[in-house]
C-alpha positions in Angstrom: 160.7 168.0 104.2 162.8 167.4 107.3 165.8 166.0 105.4 166.6 169.2 103.4 166.0 171.3 106.4 168.3 169.2 108.5 171.0 169.2 105.8 170.7 173.0 105.5 171.0 173.4 109.3 174.0 171.1 109.3 175.8 173.0 106.6 175.0 176.3 108.4 176.4 174.9 111.7 179.4 173.4 110.0 180.2 176.8 108.4 180.1 178.4 111.9 182.3 175.7 113.4 184.8 176.0 110.5 185.0 179.8 111.1 185.9 179.2 114.8 188.3 176.2 114.1 189.9 177.1 110.8 192.1 174.4 109.3 190.4 171.6 111.3 188.5 170.0 108.4 189.9 166.6 109.2 188.9 166.7 112.9 185.4 167.9 112.0 185.1 165.1 109.4 186.2 162.5 111.9 183.6 163.8 114.4 180.8 163.7 111.8 181.7 160.2 110.5 182.1 158.9 114.0 178.7 160.2 115.0 177.1 158.6 111.9 178.8 155.3 112.7 177.7 155.4 116.3 174.1 156.3 115.4 174.1 153.5 112.8 175.3 150.9 115.2 172.8 152.1 117.9 169.9 152.1 115.4 170.9 148.6 114.2 171.0 147.2 117.7 167.8 148.9 119.0 165.5 148.7 116.0 163.2 145.6 115.5 163.9 143.5 112.5 167.5 144.6 112.4 169.2 141.3 111.5 166.9 138.6 110.5 163.3 138.2 109.3 162.3 137.2 112.9 163.8 140.4 114.3 166.7 139.0 116.1 170.2 140.3 115.6 172.5 137.9 113.7 174.8 135.8 115.7 178.3 137.2 116.2 179.7 134.2 114.4 177.7 134.9 111.3 178.7 138.5 111.4 182.4 137.5 111.7 182.0 135.0 108.8 180.6 137.8 106.6 183.4 140.2 107.6 186.0 137.6 106.7 184.9 137.7 103.0 187.0 140.0 100.9 184.0 141.3 98.9 182.4 142.4 102.2 185.6 144.0 103.3 186.1 145.9 100.1 182.4 147.1 100.1 182.8 148.3 103.7 186.1 150.1 102.8 184.6 151.7 99.7 181.5 152.8 101.5 183.3 154.0 104.6 186.3 155.7 103.1 185.3 156.9 99.6 181.5 157.5 99.6 181.3 158.6 103.2 184.5 160.0 104.7 186.0 161.5 101.5 182.7 163.2 100.6 182.1 164.5 104.1 185.7 165.8 104.1 185.3 167.5 100.7 182.0 169.0 101.9 183.7 170.3 105.1 186.5 171.9 103.0 183.9 173.5 100.8 182.1 174.9 103.9 185.4 176.3 105.2 185.8 178.3 102.0 182.3 179.2 100.9 179.2 180.4 102.7 176.7 177.7 103.6 174.1 179.2 101.3 176.4 178.8 98.3 177.4 175.2 99.3 173.7 174.3 99.7 173.0 175.4 96.2 175.9 173.4 94.9 174.9 170.3 96.8 171.3 170.6 95.6 172.6 169.6 92.1 173.7 166.2 93.5 170.7 164.3 92.0 171.6 165.8 88.6 175.1 164.4 88.7 173.9 161.1 90.0 171.4 160.9 87.1 174.0 162.0 84.6 176.5 159.4 85.7 173.9 156.6 85.9 172.7 157.4 82.4 176.2 157.7 81.0 177.9 154.8 82.8 175.1 152.4 83.5 172.7 153.1 80.6 169.9 154.1 82.9 166.9 155.6 81.1 165.9 159.1 81.8 162.2 159.9 81.6 160.0 163.0 81.5 159.7 163.1 85.3 163.5 163.1 85.6 163.8 165.9 83.2 161.1 167.9 85.0 162.8 167.3 88.4 166.2 168.4 86.9 164.6 171.5 85.4 163.1 172.4 88.9 166.5 171.9 90.5 168.2 174.1 87.9 165.5 176.7 88.2 166.0 176.9 92.0 169.8 177.3 91.5 169.2 180.0 88.9 166.8 181.8 91.2 169.3 181.7 94.0 172.0 183.1 91.8 169.8 185.9 90.3 168.3 186.9 93.7 171.8 186.9 95.2 172.9 189.4 92.5 169.8 191.6 93.3 170.9 191.8 96.9 173.7 194.0 95.9 171.6 196.4 93.9 169.5 199.2 95.4 165.7 198.7 95.0 165.5 202.1 93.3 168.0 201.0 90.6 166.1 197.8 90.0 162.8 199.7 89.5 164.4 202.2 87.1 165.9 199.4 85.1 162.5 197.7 84.9 160.9 200.9 83.8 163.6 201.4 81.1 163.1 197.8 79.9 166.7 196.8 80.6 
């Protein structure tokens, strides 16, 4: 429950920062990615069991050997630049142009897209629970859209339309 609340609060705060610092999407992205990197490094160093089964950190030599491998370098570049920095930048651009409430609704469909791509590209099977979860996500998005439309209508108009059966 904390994760969606933290994401929503983060989107809300980012929207307010973007209003104050319009056109600074790149700087805000760098700040966000830098913060995540610093927290990740700190967590890795301070948490028990970070590196090896015995809980010690791996030797610097072993770390350097791993970083010298082209596969590890490509994985780090892909993860750091494409799946993290690019997506955070795109989110920040969206937040500079749309209200955080709208962006949150759009981002809530992320599991649907992940499932669709996994099924289409990787042949993942989709079960009943997946369909049920997807239906709940779509229902929440539809409720947000319908309720947003009702915000613009006076309550008396809504009641009269209901009475008329419209």
